[in-house]
C-alpha positions in Angstrom: 1.4 -46.9 -7.1 0.2 -45.5 -3.8 3.8 -43.7 -3.6 3.2 -42.3 -7.5 -0.2 -41.0 -6.3 1.1 -39.4 -3.5 3.8 -37.5 -5.5 1.2 -36.7 -7.8 -1.1 -35.2 -4.9 1.5 -33.2 -3.6 2.4 -31.7 -7.2 -1.2 -30.6 -7.0 -0.9 -29.1 -3.7 2.3 -27.1 -4.5 0.1 -25.3 -7.3 -2.1 -24.1 -4.7 0.2 -22.4 -2.5 0.5 -18.4 -2.3 3.4 -17.5 -1.2 6.2 -16.2 -3.3 10.2 -16.7 -3.3 11.9 -13.9 -1.6 13.8 -13.4 -5.0 12.8 -15.0 -8.4 15.2 -16.6 -10.6 16.0 -13.6 -12.6 16.8 -11.4 -9.6 19.4 -13.8 -7.5 22.0 -12.7 -9.5 21.8 -9.2 -8.3 20.5 -10.2 -5.1 23.5 -12.2 -4.1 26.2 -12.2 -6.7 29.1 -13.7 -4.7 26.9 -16.7 -3.7 25.3 -17.2 -7.3 29.1 -17.4 -8.8 30.1 -20.0 -5.9 26.8 -21.9 -6.7 28.0 -22.0 -10.4 31.7 -23.0 -9.4 31.0 -25.7 -7.1 27.4 -27.1 -7.2 27.6 -30.1 -5.3 29.4 -28.6 -2.4 26.4 -25.7 -2.2 23.9 -28.3 -2.3 25.2 -30.4 0.5 25.3 -27.2 2.5 22.1 -25.9 1.6 20.3 -29.4 2.3 21.8 -29.6 5.7 20.9 -26.0 6.4 17.1 -26.7 5.2 17.0 -29.9 8.0 18.3 -27.1 10.5 21.5 -29.0 10.9 19.8 -32.0 12.1 21.1 -34.6 10.3 18.9 -37.4 11.9 16.0 -35.9 9.8 18.0 -36.7 6.4 16.3 -38.9 3.7 17.8 -39.5 0.4 16.6 -37.1 -2.2 14.0 -35.6 0.9 12.1 -38.6 0.4 10.8 -37.9 -3.1 12.3 -40.7 -4.7 11.9 -44.8 -4.6 15.4 -45.4 -2.9 14.6 -42.7 -0.3 14.9 -44.5 3.4 16.6 -47.6 1.7 20.0 -46.4 1.4 21.2 -46.3 4.9 20.7 -43.0 5.7 20.1 -43.4 9.5 23.5 -45.0 9.9 25.7 -42.4 8.0 23.8 -39.6 6.7 26.5 -37.1 5.9 28.1 -39.9 3.6 24.9 -40.8 2.0 24.3 -36.9 1.6 27.6 -36.3 -0.1 26.8 -39.3 -2.5 23.3 -37.8 -3.2 24.9 -34.4 -4.3 27.9 -35.7 -6.2 26.0 -38.7 -8.3 22.4 -37.1 -8.4 23.1 -33.4 -8.3 19.8 -32.6 -10.3 17.8 -34.6 -7.8 19.5 -33.3 -4.8 18.8 -29.5 -5.9 14.9 -30.5 -6.7 14.5 -32.2 -3.2 16.0 -29.1 -1.3 13.4 -27.0 -3.3 10.5 -29.3 -2.7 11.3 -29.3 0.8 11.2 -25.2 1.1 8.1 -25.1 -1.1 6.1 -27.7 1.5 7.5 -26.0 4.4 6.8 -22.3 3.4 3.8 -22.8 1.0 5.7 -21.5 -1.9 4.6 -21.7 -5.4 7.1 -21.0 -8.4 5.9 -18.1 -10.7 5.3 -18.8 -14.3 8.4 -16.9 -15.4 10.5 -19.5 -12.9 9.0 -22.2 -14.7 9.4 -21.3 -18.2 13.3 -20.9 -17.5 13.2 -24.4 -15.8 11.5 -25.7 -18.6 13.7 -24.2 -21.0 16.6 -25.9 -19.3 15.1 -29.3 -19.1 13.6 -29.1 -23.1 17.2 -27.7 -24.2 18.7 -31.1 -22.4 16.5 -33.3 -24.1 17.2 -31.7 -27.5 20.8 -32.0 -26.9 20.4 -35.4 -26.1 18.4 -36.4 -29.2 20.9 -34.5 -31.4 23.7 -36.4 -30.1 21.9 -39.8 -30.9 20.9 -39.0 -34.5 24.8 -37.8 -34.9 25.8 -41.1 -33.6 23.7 -43.2 -35.9 24.1 -40.8 -39.2 27.6 -40.5 -38.5 27.9 -36.9 -39.9 30.6 -34.9 -39.1 28.7 -31.6 -39.5 25.7 -33.1 -37.4 28.2 -34.2 -34.8 29.8 -31.1 -34.2 26.1 -29.2 -34.2 25.5 -32.0 -31.8 28.4 -31.0 -29.4 27.8 -27.4 -29.3 24.1 -27.8 -28.3 25.2 -29.8 -25.7 27.7 -27.3 -24.5 24.9 -24.8 -24.8 22.5 -27.1 -22.8 25.2 -27.9 -19.8 25.9 -24.1 -19.8 22.1 -23.3 -19.2 21.9 -26.0 -16.7 24.6 -25.1 -14.6 23.5 -21.3 -14.6 19.8 -22.5 -13.8 21.0 -24.9 -11.1 23.0 -22.2 -9.5 20.3 -19.5 -9.7 18.1 -21.9 -7.9 20.3 -22.8 -5.2 20.8 -19.2 -4.5 17.1 -18.6 -4.2 16.9 -21.2 -1.8 19.9 -19.8 0.2 17.9 -16.2 0.1 14.9 -18.0 1.5 16.6 -19.6 4.0 18.3 -16.2 5.1 14.8 -14.9 5.1 13.7 -17.7 7.3 16.5 -17.5 10.2 16.3 -13.8 10.0 19.5 -12.8 8.2 17.2 -10.6 6.0 16.1 -7.5 7.5 12.4 -7.1 7.1 11.2 -4.4 4.8 9.7 -1.2 6.6 6.3 -1.0 7.1 4.8 1.5 4.4 2.8 4.6 5.8 -0.9 3.9 6.3 -3.6 5.8 3.9 -5.3 8.6 5.3 -8.7 7.3 5.1 -9.6 4.0 6.2 -12.7 1.9 5.9 -14.8 1.5 9.0 -15.4 -2.0 10.1 -19.2 -3.5 10.5 -18.3 -4.8 13.9 -17.7 -1.3 15.1 -20.2 0.7 16.8 -18.8 4.2 15.7 -16.6 4.5 12.7 -12.8 5.5 13.3 -11.6 8.8 12.4 -10.8 9.0 8.4 -7.3 10.5 9.4 -8.3 14.3 10.0 -8.1 15.5 13.4 -11.1 17.5 15.0 -11.1 20.9 13.5 -9.9 23.8 16.3 -10.9 27.6 16.5 -14.8 26.7 16.0 -17.1 26.6 19.0 -18.4 23.1 19.9 -22.5 22.9 20.1 -23.2 22.7 23.6 -26.8 21.6 24.7 -27.2 22.4 28.2 -28.9 20.2 30.7 -32.0 20.9 32.6 -31.0 23.5 35.5 -27.1 23.9 35.0 -25.8 27.0 33.4 -28.4 29.2 32.2 -31.3 30.9 34.4 -34.8 30.7 33.6 -36.0 33.3 31.1 -37.7 36.0 32.3 -41.4 36.0 32.0 -41.6 32.2 33.1 -42.4 31.4 36.6 -40.4 29.0 38.3 -41.3 25.6 38.1 -43.7 24.3 40.7 -46.2 27.4 40.6 -49.1 27.2 38.7 -50.1 29.0 35.7 -53.2 31.6 36.0 -55.8 31.1 33.2 -55.2 33.2 30.1 -57.6 36.0 29.9 -60.7 35.8 28.1 -61.4 32.1 28.5 -63.4 31.3 31.4 -64.2 27.7 32.2 -66.5 25.7 30.4 -70.0 25.8 31.8 -71.1 22.6 33.6 -67.8 22.0 34.6 -67.2 22.8 38.1 -63.9 24.5 38.9 -63.1 21.8 41.4 -63.3 17.9 40.9 -64.1 15.4 43.7 -61.5 13.0 44.4 -61.5 9.9 42.7 -62.8 6.9 44.7 -60.1 5.4 46.6 -58.0 8.0 47.0 -58.2 10.6 50.0 -58.4 14.2 49.4 -55.6 16.4 50.1 
């Protein structure tokens, strides 16, 4: 019961992942055509190689079906991991592909797009419908229904092999990206105008250099650059009283020194 709840929690956690596959299922054929054909012709071999690569070629970390099945850890993987992996990809091919996919998703926080989910869901639904038609044909014994079920089974097998090949190519491209075999895309040119940050005291330039050919405003400091204007005595000299304004009566021209201060 605890293992089932743990699987459920992992599935819900994968829905909150924000990263995307480097290539979706529809684009894997054009992204790596030779490997896609190789995956279609020899799926178990590709599944073996991809699982080993997903474990960074460290087979001591191998667990049957990636630890996602009830038999995981109980098949003697620690004694002969290569043989156990070969048995897994041959007898449980679908589980081997899905386990590698889950391992990559959990490692890189990758969620599957809705389009990829629709393709995978269509593959499973078609397999179920083909199985139901085969059972009905066996029970009824109709030749026409038997032929229809065989055609439907062939179609389901073709879709299954094609989707699994695209999924494994998707895994390979993602590990190429992880291992640095895919060159990163060049960075785009930043926009000419940028928003200023709140924690900056002075906003940055908006992408335009300062205009040339126009004089800058200059405010001289006192005592630098400009002589005093004519008609103004230099500092330190007293100003004579304005003509026509005698001192007010009752106020002597000189004031006695304030108490506590010596006179000059």
